[in-house]
N, C-alpha and C positions, 0 to 999 in steps of 0.2 A: 504493500500500500504504500507509494513512493507520495511523500508530503511534499509540495512547491514550497520552496524555502525563501527568508526573507520578505515574508508577507507579514507587514505591520496591523496589529490589532489583536483583536480577542479571537479571530477565526483560524481554525486549521483549513486548507485548502488541498488537494489531495484527488487521485486517481486511487480505484480498484484496478488490480492487473489482470482480473477477467471481465472487465469492462473494455479492453481493448479492440473489440468487433464492433462496438457501437461506433457512431458519431465522436468527435472530440468532446469533451465534456469534462466538469470539474465539480467535484462533491464538495460543501462547506459544510463545517461542524462547528457550535460554540455550545457548549454545555449539555443538554437535551435537544438542540434543535437543530436540525441537519436540510439542508439544501441541495437540487445538482441543476448547475447551469449546462446550457451545450454554448458552445464555442462559437461556433460559426454559423449563424450569427448567434450573437449572444443572447440567450433567452431562456427564460424559467422553465425548468423540465417538469421539476418537484418541488414541494416545502413542506415541512413538518414540523412547526413552531415558530419560523420567523415572521414577524410581523412585516405589512406592506412598506412601512419606514426600512428595515432594518434591509428588506430584499431589495430595496433601490441601494442602498449604500454598500451590499456588497456587489451589487451589479457593476456600480459605479467601481470599485475595486476590480473587479475582474476586467471591465475596458483598461481601465489604466494598465493593467499587467498585463494584457492579452498575450502581446507577443512571449513573455516570459513563458506563459500557460502551454501555448502551442509548444515551443521549443523542449519542455519538459515533456510533455505528451509525446512527443514524437521520439525524442530519447526514449523513453520508457516504453511505447508500444510500435516504434518502427516505422 
């Protein structure tokens, strides 16, 4: 379960190795809340516990770090 390094804030952004057959995406976790965002285009795939306001903050973070996330995805999934 590779974690994307150097992401500021309370979130852990990561991939599951068995998800490499899906389109590029990232999982986000904080406390007991989780969500999944597709990366191309950046859009919410699933949410469990985050408020709309926090989802907007997470989406902004993903957009700002998109190149890094795509690079880590390709390094891990090929």
